[in-house]
TITIZA-78992 format. One line per field, with one value per residue (C-alpha): residue number from 1; residue in one letter; x, y, z. Coordinates in steps of 0.05 Angstrom, whole numbers. Layout:
REM residues N
resi: c(NUM,...)
resn: c(a,...)
u: c(X,...)
v: c(Y,...)
w: c(Z,...)
This chain:
REM residues 542
resi: c(1,2,3,4,5,6,7,8,9,10,11,12,13,14,15,16,17,18,19,20,21,22,23,24,25,26,27,28,29,30,31,32,33,34,35,36,37,38,39,40,41,42,43,44,45,46,47,48,49,50,51,52,53,54,55,56,57,58,59,60,61,62,63,64,65,66,67,68,69,70,71,72,73,74,75,76,77,78,79,80,81,82,83,84,85,86,87,88,89,90,91,92,93,94,95,96,97,98,99,100,101,102,103,104,105,106,107,108,109,110,111,112,113,114,115,116,117,118,119,120,121,122,123,124,125,126,127,128,129,130,131,132,133,134,135,136,137,138,139,140,141,142,143,144,145,146,147,148,149,150,151,152,153,154,155,156,157,158,159,160,161,162,163,164,165,166,167,168,169,170,171,172,173,174,175,176,177,178,179,180,181,182,183,184,185,186,187,188,189,190,191,192,193,194,195,196,197,198,199,200,201,202,203,204,205,206,207,208,209,210,211,212,213,214,215,216,217,218,219,220,221,222,223,224,225,226,227,228,229,230,231,232,233,234,235,236,237,238,239,240,241,242,243,244,245,246,247,248,249,250,251,252,253,254,255,256,257,258,259,260,261,262,263,264,265,266,267,268,269,270,271,272,273,274,275,276,277,278,279,280,281,282,283,284,285,286,287,288,289,290,291,292,293,294,295,296,297,298,299,300,301,302,303,304,305,306,307,308,309,310,311,312,313,314,315,316,317,318,319,320,321,322,323,324,325,326,327,328,329,330,331,332,333,334,335,336,337,338,339,340,341,342,343,344,345,346,347,348,349,350,351,352,353,354,355,356,357,358,359,360,361,362,363,364,365,366,367,368,369,370,371,372,373,374,375,376,377,378,379,380,381,382,383,384,385,386,387,388,389,390,391,392,393,394,395,396,397,398,399,400,401,402,403,404,405,406,407,408,409,410,411,412,413,414,415,416,417,418,419,420,421,422,423,424,425,426,427,428,429,430,431,432,433,434,435,436,437,438,439,440,441,442,443,444,445,446,447,448,449,450,451,452,453,454,455,456,457,458,459,460,461,462,463,464,465,466,467,468,469,470,471,472,473,474,475,476,477,478,479,480,481,482,483,484,485,486,487,488,489,490,491,492,493,494,495,496,497,498,499,500,501,502,503,504,505,506,507,508,509,510,511,512,513,514,515,516,517,518,519,520,521,522,523,524,525,526,527,528,529,530,531,532,533,534,535,536,537,538,539,540,541,542)
resn: c(m,t,f,k,k,y,s,t,a,i,f,a,a,l,l,a,a,l,v,l,a,v,f,w,q,t,t,g,f,e,l,i,n,l,d,d,l,n,y,t,v,l,h,s,v,v,k,e,g,l,t,f,s,g,i,k,e,v,f,t,s,i,q,f,s,g,y,m,p,v,t,l,l,s,y,m,a,d,v,e,f,f,g,l,k,p,s,g,f,h,f,t,n,t,f,l,h,l,l,n,t,l,l,l,f,a,f,l,y,r,a,t,g,s,g,l,k,s,f,f,a,a,a,l,w,a,i,h,p,l,r,a,e,s,v,a,w,v,a,e,r,k,d,v,l,a,g,f,f,f,l,a,g,l,l,s,y,c,e,y,a,k,s,k,r,p,v,f,y,v,a,a,l,v,a,m,l,l,g,l,l,s,k,s,i,l,v,v,f,p,l,v,l,l,i,l,d,f,w,p,l,e,r,f,k,q,e,g,g,k,t,k,k,l,l,i,e,k,i,p,f,l,a,l,s,a,l,f,s,v,l,s,f,i,n,q,k,e,s,i,y,s,l,q,h,g,s,v,f,s,r,i,p,d,i,p,t,s,y,l,h,y,l,k,e,t,l,w,p,v,g,l,f,m,e,d,r,h,t,t,n,y,l,s,g,v,w,a,l,g,a,g,l,l,i,i,a,l,t,f,l,v,w,r,f,r,k,t,i,p,a,v,t,a,g,w,f,w,y,l,v,i,l,f,p,v,s,g,v,v,p,l,d,f,y,l,v,a,d,h,f,t,y,l,p,h,i,g,l,m,v,a,a,v,w,g,t,e,r,l,y,s,h,f,l,q,n,a,k,p,l,a,i,a,g,g,v,i,a,i,v,l,a,v,l,c,f,q,q,v,s,l,w,r,d,e,l,t,l,f,s,y,v,d,k,m,s,g,g,k,n,a,h,a,n,k,t,l,a,f,h,c,y,n,d,a,l,a,h,y,n,e,g,k,y,g,e,a,y,d,e,l,s,r,t,l,l,l,d,p,y,a,p,k,a,n,g,h,k,g,i,v,a,a,n,l,g,r,y,g,e,a,a,e,l,l,r,k,e,l,e,m,a,p,g,d,r,d,f,s,t,r,l,a,n,i,l,i,l,g,g,d,l,p,g,a,a,r,q,g,l,e,n,i,r,r,w,p,d,d,k,v,a,w,q,a,i,n,y,l,g,g,e,e,k,a,r,m,l,a,g,r)
u: c(1987,1932,1968,2030,1994,1958,1999,2021,1947,1937,1998,1969,1899,1928,1964,1908,1865,1917,1923,1852,1839,1887,1879,1807,1782,1819,1757,1722,1774,1772,1821,1880,1898,1972,1983,1922,1876,1937,1951,1873,1809,1844,1893,1865,1883,1873,1807,1786,1799,1830,1829,1879,1910,1915,1959,1997,2003,2024,2084,2101,2108,2135,2090,2110,2180,2183,2167,2119,2071,2049,2032,1988,1957,1933,1899,1867,1842,1812,1771,1752,1723,1701,1697,1722,1701,1759,1743,1764,1836,1839,1817,1870,1919,1910,1901,1963,1993,1956,1986,2054,2050,2026,2091,2133,2117,2115,2188,2208,2179,2204,2280,2290,2240,2218,2145,2144,2196,2177,2103,2132,2178,2122,2070,2124,2140,2057,2027,2087,2063,2112,2067,2003,2034,2049,1977,1934,1961,1937,1988,2037,2010,2081,2105,2051,2056,2132,2133,2094,2140,2194,2172,2141,2215,2251,2206,2217,2294,2293,2252,2310,2364,2332,2309,2353,2296,2314,2230,2236,2304,2258,2202,2252,2275,2205,2182,2243,2222,2151,2174,2218,2162,2124,2178,2250,2273,2278,2347,2377,2341,2410,2445,2390,2392,2467,2450,2398,2452,2494,2430,2384,2403,2475,2503,2569,2583,2577,2649,2678,2685,2614,2625,2640,2582,2535,2566,2553,2489,2469,2483,2417,2395,2450,2433,2360,2383,2437,2384,2332,2381,2406,2333,2318,2377,2348,2283,2292,2353,2307,2274,2333,2377,2314,2316,2388,2410,2480,2528,2532,2588,2543,2492,2527,2506,2433,2448,2470,2407,2365,2389,2387,2320,2283,2324,2287,2224,2227,2239,2188,2134,2094,2083,2094,2077,2098,2156,2185,2262,2238,2213,2262,2313,2373,2440,2504,2578,2599,2531,2528,2600,2577,2519,2563,2613,2555,2534,2598,2605,2542,2556,2624,2594,2541,2596,2638,2577,2562,2584,2544,2487,2479,2405,2426,2476,2441,2374,2420,2450,2388,2367,2419,2425,2351,2347,2411,2377,2325,2374,2389,2438,2394,2347,2275,2219,2206,2220,2290,2253,2191,2155,2140,2210,2215,2165,2219,2287,2248,2236,2314,2306,2245,2288,2344,2304,2262,2320,2376,2322,2309,2385,2404,2339,2354,2425,2392,2332,2302,2227,2210,2129,2151,2188,2130,2080,2127,2120,2045,2046,2089,2046,1977,2011,2040,1974,1937,1982,1982,1913,1908,1964,1920,1858,1892,1885,1816,1813,1858,1833,1844,1907,1936,1907,1952,2013,2004,2001,2063,2102,2088,2060,2121,2090,2086,2036,1998,1993,1962,1915,1882,1887,1842,1791,1790,1774,1722,1691,1695,1654,1601,1609,1589,1536,1501,1507,1562,1605,1641,1659,1672,1722,1759,1766,1788,1842,1860,1873,1914,1957,1968,1979,1990,1986,1922,1888,1824,1832,1849,1793,1738,1769,1759,1686,1672,1701,1664,1601,1623,1631,1706,1709,1782,1807,1763,1797,1868,1850,1829,1886,1931,1894,1894,1972,1975,1915,1911,1866,1807,1747,1701,1759,1774,1694,1676,1740,1711,1640,1675,1718,1652,1620,1681,1684,1742,1707,1776,1798,1729,1736,1803,1791,1722,1748,1808,1751,1708,1775,1785,1719,1677,1620,1612,1550,1577,1639,1602,1556,1611,1618,1548,1544,1595,1558,1582,1648,1659,1650,1691,1752,1741,1744,1800,1837,1838)
v: c(1536,1588,1641,1625,1631,1695,1720,1781,1807,1782,1832,1890,1883,1882,1950,1980,1969,1992,2062,2070,2054,2109,2161,2156,2203,2263,2266,2293,2345,2422,2465,2486,2564,2545,2546,2503,2559,2597,2537,2521,2558,2626,2612,2656,2601,2543,2557,2562,2485,2462,2523,2538,2599,2573,2513,2560,2602,2545,2526,2594,2628,2616,2600,2606,2615,2551,2514,2460,2469,2384,2399,2462,2426,2369,2422,2447,2372,2365,2439,2409,2342,2353,2431,2476,2419,2405,2329,2332,2354,2312,2251,2260,2261,2204,2162,2184,2161,2092,2088,2103,2048,1993,2030,2019,1947,1925,1957,1928,1854,1862,1880,1828,1778,1782,1790,1789,1828,1883,1880,1898,1952,1987,1978,2010,2060,2078,2081,2110,2174,2218,2208,2243,2312,2297,2271,2304,2374,2386,2442,2381,2352,2361,2313,2254,2275,2273,2211,2180,2194,2185,2104,2097,2118,2072,2015,2033,2032,1964,1938,1977,1940,1868,1872,1922,1954,2028,2050,2035,2072,2136,2120,2134,2197,2219,2203,2240,2300,2298,2290,2350,2381,2371,2383,2398,2346,2300,2328,2274,2216,2194,2188,2137,2101,2088,2062,2016,1996,1973,1944,1910,1908,1887,1918,1940,1869,1862,1840,1882,1948,1962,2016,2070,2048,2057,2129,2145,2114,2173,2230,2248,2247,2284,2339,2348,2353,2408,2446,2431,2457,2514,2533,2519,2556,2629,2613,2614,2658,2718,2684,2648,2706,2746,2693,2710,2651,2662,2624,2555,2531,2567,2516,2455,2438,2438,2375,2325,2355,2337,2271,2252,2290,2240,2177,2195,2209,2140,2095,2137,2173,2194,2272,2293,2367,2421,2458,2516,2544,2567,2497,2443,2420,2449,2429,2468,2464,2401,2371,2385,2357,2290,2282,2289,2241,2196,2202,2184,2128,2101,2118,2078,2019,1997,2006,1954,1904,1934,1851,1815,1866,1905,1926,1960,1998,2016,2039,2080,2115,2121,2163,2209,2227,2239,2282,2324,2379,2392,2379,2451,2463,2505,2544,2530,2578,2572,2501,2473,2406,2381,2308,2313,2324,2252,2221,2192,2188,2146,2087,2076,2067,2017,1981,1981,1960,1900,1869,1884,1850,1796,1782,1784,1740,1685,1680,1653,1623,1590,1594,1662,1663,1696,1751,1760,1765,1814,1855,1855,1886,1930,1948,1951,1997,2046,2048,2071,2121,2147,2148,2193,2234,2245,2261,2323,2348,2354,2431,2483,2494,2420,2426,2487,2481,2414,2447,2507,2452,2417,2466,2502,2564,2581,2566,2633,2612,2564,2624,2672,2622,2605,2678,2688,2638,2666,2738,2705,2669,2733,2779,2721,2734,2796,2802,2754,2802,2754,2810,2771,2709,2760,2800,2729,2708,2777,2774,2702,2731,2781,2733,2695,2748,2818,2854,2817,2881,2912,2860,2915,2961,2911,2893,2969,2967,2901,2929,2996,2951,2918,2985,2990,3058,3070,3003,3016,3083,3056,2993,3040,3088,3024,3004,3074,3075,3012,3045,3119,3120,3080,3125,3080,3066,3145,3165,3108,3133,3204,3173,3129,3178,3219,3156,3154,3227,3252,3313,3344,3284,3267,3341,3339,3270,3300,3360,3310,3272,3329,3360,3289,3275,3342,3310,3249,3251,3202,3245,3302,3263,3275,3349,3366,3328,3373,3435,3449,3460,3527,3497,3433,3477,3510,3441,3422,3473,3449)
w: c(1750,1741,1776,1733,1677,1691,1740,1693,1690,1762,1786,1738,1770,1835,1818,1785,1851,1899,1862,1852,1926,1946,1898,1868,1934,1898,1845,1900,1921,1911,1876,1924,1919,1912,1835,1816,1798,1763,1720,1704,1720,1727,1660,1604,1549,1588,1611,1537,1516,1460,1412,1354,1381,1451,1427,1383,1445,1493,1440,1428,1502,1569,1621,1700,1688,1647,1581,1591,1528,1535,1608,1592,1529,1586,1627,1562,1542,1608,1601,1533,1556,1630,1640,1688,1749,1798,1791,1720,1734,1792,1752,1701,1753,1783,1708,1691,1762,1748,1681,1704,1761,1702,1666,1714,1732,1650,1647,1709,1682,1607,1630,1688,1672,1755,1762,1835,1849,1791,1825,1896,1870,1828,1881,1937,1896,1872,1947,1982,2020,1978,1917,1960,1932,1861,1850,1893,1879,1809,1788,1793,1732,1702,1751,1731,1656,1646,1690,1639,1577,1627,1637,1564,1534,1586,1564,1490,1501,1530,1475,1427,1467,1462,1391,1360,1318,1310,1314,1388,1389,1357,1406,1461,1432,1417,1492,1518,1482,1504,1570,1568,1538,1602,1658,1645,1696,1633,1619,1665,1615,1579,1641,1668,1602,1622,1682,1650,1606,1666,1698,1684,1612,1622,1560,1586,1597,1511,1480,1423,1450,1462,1511,1454,1414,1482,1490,1409,1418,1473,1430,1401,1473,1500,1447,1480,1545,1529,1496,1542,1604,1567,1556,1627,1653,1613,1626,1706,1712,1729,1785,1808,1823,1852,1907,1926,1958,1940,1894,1880,1922,1982,1967,1967,2039,2008,1968,2028,2059,2011,1997,2071,2075,2027,2053,2122,2087,2052,2110,2160,2117,2176,2180,2121,2101,2051,2075,2062,2071,2143,2164,2134,2179,2144,2158,2158,2180,2208,2198,2121,2118,2156,2115,2049,2077,2088,2020,1991,2039,2020,1942,1957,1987,1936,1880,1918,1904,1838,1813,1867,1872,1814,1823,1882,1849,1795,1839,1887,1821,1796,1855,1864,1785,1783,1843,1828,1790,1848,1907,1919,1867,1835,1881,1868,1887,1964,1971,1999,1996,1967,1965,1888,1877,1886,1834,1790,1839,1885,1837,1849,1915,1913,1866,1905,1969,1931,1894,1951,2010,1960,1954,2023,2049,1997,2023,2083,2072,2008,2022,1995,2018,2084,2052,2007,2067,2091,2032,2029,2098,2084,2031,2069,2113,2064,2024,2090,2103,2035,2035,2097,2067,2007,2044,2073,2004,2001,2005,2026,2095,2107,2079,2106,2177,2175,2149,2200,2256,2232,2223,2283,2254,2208,2141,2112,2059,2103,2151,2092,2070,2138,2148,2094,2114,2184,2152,2106,2171,2214,2158,2161,2231,2228,2180,2222,2288,2322,2342,2393,2339,2291,2338,2358,2281,2268,2319,2295,2225,2246,2286,2228,2182,2216,2149,2123,2082,2117,2177,2229,2206,2202,2271,2294,2267,2307,2364,2360,2359,2420,2454,2452,2414,2439,2410,2353,2331,2341,2293,2248,2246,2243,2175,2153,2162,2110,2063,2075,2020,2038,2039,2081,2136,2144,2146,2205,2244,2248,2266,2322,2349,2368,2397,2443,2463,2428,2390,2371,2339,2302,2278,2249,2209,2195,2156,2125,2098,2072,2034,2006,1984,1988,1950,2001,2044,2090,2095,2117,2175,2225,2206,2209,2280,2300,2286,2216,2181,2224,2290,2267,2251,2323,2354,2311,2333,2406)
């Protein structure tokens, strides 16, 4: 009796505990050198906190090929309250995800009247490992912030549908606008409202020609969608075409690739990592055709059961509709697929899974306790997996070492990041006189990124300290091919050629150095060692 009386509060407390148990660890994480720094501590406006001029700039300018003033305002508020410490940015991401989880539970409970199913749908969504990227990655603040306004808008719309009070209609419209100012993905909001009219609100069942009224009711929402769709297209046109991924028709195989990729990761969320276009299991030809036919077949199947299991139909169409803008029809950055794209689409799959499983189970058995226990076990397993996935975002070395391992060394950004860390480690070893360790780290640096700036040059200096003068000279020459104007490496090359016994080569390099930098004392060292400029010219002539 006590549980029934306080079930809503108990479910909410359990959801909060789950989210905090998994994601609170992020408050001790660093910022990742993959947009995190550019969005926060290096952003000229954000780092100043909430200022009048800053607020004006974010509302009147395009940032990062998009219009997201509310997202930037949230970063500015972080700086205002927490300073530039990474913990503040991570705290806000976690707090927003917690609010979204509670909003989702509240919306489903209010719309369906089922506390238990609403709890499991919200829980499985909130702690699924696919959530790690959206919450632990500070640069994806736009996911959790747009999600907050999206879910607040759905709850407002639900209240409007039940009470017909205009204030809730206006609240839903305002929520959509704020969500669009956070991330343009909310252009699908009016379509989601139509899905809600089908289920769970069941407004299409009302008699008296209400369908036309429902469509007219969405006109203000559709107008906002059209406006921001055009704005997004204009903002991203240059970056989209610079990617040169061909026409829309050539990208059609991307769509079934994306839909099946996320279905697979939903059912088997193990080994998730940041994939780029080189590491995605891309479908083409007959495989893409087969995947497309499978998606169509699943859609036809759930449509046939729209009267008996409407929640499954609504959840599936929710997934299809919200994922479509990021399914590959429009190329975005270097991604074909990304875990954070599932933040809102995944809600539909969780609703379909929970309501569909309960309906199937109740067809054979009446005792719901075993099903609830099974749901609890699944939630615990997902929480453990999600905790592990989130922990990979502790710092960029941990994250990109994992990405490099999972991608088999094919992820370009991971390679460059790890090369940067290896290079810094090499310099530290060199300063400590550990030339062997420095040589090994520089070798790994070049293996990860053959064009890493100054890596060949410093490896040449280290090789010289190890007595490998011939190798050192070749490495320095290779560095100077990429950076011909580097004075330090040019003067060092002349001295190393002397140590290696190549006096004519040293003379030629030395003469070139004093021609470029006639007042540089270091440049004259090799010439003076060779007996002066005249003798150096004689040696160079050989």
